[in-house]
C-alpha positions in Angstrom: 13.0 -3.4 26.0 9.5 -2.3 24.8 6.5 -4.1 26.2 2.9 -4.6 25.1 2.1 -1.2 26.6 4.2 0.4 23.8 2.0 -1.2 21.1 0.5 1.3 18.6 -1.6 0.7 15.4 0.4 0.4 12.2 3.8 -0.1 13.8 6.0 -3.0 12.7 7.0 -5.6 15.2 9.0 -8.8 14.9 6.7 -11.6 16.2 7.6 -15.3 16.0 10.6 -14.4 13.9 8.7 -12.6 11.1 7.7 -9.0 10.5 4.1 -8.0 11.3 2.1 -4.8 11.1 -0.2 -4.2 14.1 -3.7 -3.8 12.6 -5.4 -3.5 16.0 -4.9 -4.4 19.6 -6.8 -4.1 22.9 -6.1 -4.8 26.6 -8.3 -7.4 28.2 -8.6 -8.2 31.9 -11.0 -11.1 32.4 -12.1 -11.2 36.1 -9.7 -13.2 38.2 -7.4 -14.1 35.4 -4.2 -12.4 34.3 -4.6 -9.4 32.0 -3.8 -10.0 28.3 -3.4 -8.1 25.1 -5.2 -9.4 22.1 -3.4 -8.4 18.9 -4.5 -8.6 15.3 -1.3 -8.7 13.1 -0.7 -8.6 9.4 2.3 -10.5 8.1 4.4 -8.0 6.0 5.6 -10.6 3.5 2.5 -12.7 2.9 -0.3 -10.4 3.9 -1.9 -13.0 6.1 -3.7 -11.6 9.1 -3.5 -13.5 12.5 -5.0 -12.8 15.9 -3.0 -13.8 19.0 -3.0 -13.2 22.7 0.0 -12.3 24.8 0.3 -11.6 28.5 0.1 -7.9 29.4 3.5 -6.5 30.0 5.3 -9.1 27.8 8.4 -7.9 25.9 7.9 -7.2 22.2 10.4 -6.2 19.5 9.5 -3.0 17.7 11.3 -2.7 14.3 12.5 0.8 13.4 11.3 1.7 9.9 12.9 4.5 7.9 11.1 6.1 5.1 12.9 7.7 2.1 11.2 9.6 -0.7 12.5 8.2 -4.0 11.6 8.8 -7.6 10.2 5.9 -9.7 12.3 5.7 -12.9 11.1 2.7 -15.0 9.8 -0.8 -14.9 11.8 -3.7 -16.4 9.9 -7.0 -16.3 9.0 -7.6 -12.7 11.5 -5.2 -11.3 10.8 -1.5 -10.5 13.7 0.9 -10.5 13.8 3.8 -8.0 16.3 6.6 -7.5 17.2 8.6 -4.3 17.0 12.2 -5.5 19.6 13.3 -3.0 22.3 10.7 -3.4 21.3 9.5 -6.9 21.6 5.9 -5.6 19.4 3.5 -7.6 17.4 0.5 -6.3 15.7 -2.4 -8.0 12.6 -3.5 -6.1 10.5 -6.6 -7.1 6.9 -6.0 -7.9 5.8 -8.3 -5.1 7.4 -5.9 -2.5 5.3 -3.0 -3.8 2.1 -5.0 -4.1 -1.1 -4.0 -5.9 -0.5 -0.2 -6.0 2.5 -0.9 -8.3 0.2 -0.8 -11.3 -0.5 2.9 -10.7 3.1 4.1 -10.6 3.9 6.6 -13.3 7.5 7.3 -14.4 9.1 10.3 -12.5 6.5 10.0 -9.7 7.7 10.1 -6.1 7.0 7.3 -3.7 8.2 6.4 -0.2 10.5 3.4 0.1 10.5 1.8 3.6 13.7 0.3 5.0 14.4 -1.7 8.2 17.4 -3.5 9.8 20.4 -1.9 8.0 18.7 -0.9 4.7 16.7 -4.0 4.0 13.7 -3.0 1.9 10.3 -3.5 3.6 8.1 -2.1 0.8 7.0 0.9 -1.1 4.2 3.4 -0.1 2.6 4.8 -3.2 0.6 8.1 -2.8 -3.0 7.3 -1.9 -4.4 9.2 -4.8 -2.9 9.6 -8.3 -4.0 11.4 -11.4 -3.7 9.4 -14.6 -4.7 9.8 -18.2 -7.1 7.4 -19.9 -5.4 5.8 -23.0 -8.0 3.3 -24.0 -11.8 3.5 -23.5 -14.8 2.2 -25.4 -17.4 4.7 -26.3 -20.6 5.0 -24.3 -23.9 3.8 -26.0 -26.7 6.4 -26.1 -29.0 5.8 -23.1 -26.3 4.1 -21.0 -25.1 7.4 -19.6 -28.2 8.1 -17.5 -27.6 5.3 -15.0 -24.6 4.1 -13.0 -23.1 1.9 -15.7 -19.4 1.4 -15.6 -16.9 0.3 -18.2 -13.3 -0.8 -18.2 -10.6 1.7 -19.3 -6.8 1.4 -19.6 -4.7 4.1 -17.9 -1.3 5.4 -19.0 0.4 3.0 -16.6 -1.3 0.0 -18.2 -3.7 -0.5 -15.3 -7.3 -1.4 -16.1 -10.0 0.1 -13.8 -13.8 0.5 -13.9 -15.1 4.0 -14.5 -18.5 5.6 -15.2 -19.6 5.5 -18.9 -19.1 9.2 -19.5 -15.3 8.9 -19.2 -13.6 9.0 -22.6 -10.2 8.4 -24.0 -7.9 11.3 -23.3 -9.7 12.3 -20.0 -7.7 12.5 -16.8 -9.0 10.7 -13.8 -8.1 10.5 -10.1 -7.7 7.0 -8.7 -7.4 5.6 -5.1 -4.3 3.4 -5.2 -5.4 1.5 -2.1 -8.6 0.1 -3.7 -8.0 0.7 -7.4 -11.3 2.7 -7.5 -12.2 5.6 -9.7 -12.7 8.8 -7.6 -13.4 11.6 -10.1 -12.7 13.1 -13.5 -10.1 15.9 -13.4 -10.4 18.9 -15.7 
């Protein structure tokens, strides 16, 4: 059985009956007291971050996570449809399981679907950076382009982000899916 010495950042563990991602941990030995491990854990379902202490050497349950690359097909309401390109098996995944990066998924894009415990879906990892076309943008007012003024634009996936005033409709931009921030304009 794995113990606290097997902890690593970003692994998934089952703690108090629920799945948590290890955000950070450190070993602490306070003088005459017993050594302990202080863990900062993020609940996979709710996103709530907790901090807890356990005795050093305690048993922990590490959850094995399998990652399969799948193609995003289409969105139907709150459900996202993915297809395994090797077996052509299709899956429906609720938007809540994907999280905020779901708004940057473009049809036919590849994403990693995470599975645990006999093919239960843990979530979806969208690429960190995507290149999308601007479908709606207001025009910049003369004089506004000299400073760091931003404006909202709508991307081809329907996501609305803030970009510099010089970005126009039809331009292609690179976006960080983790933060939803504009990175650069792509030629």
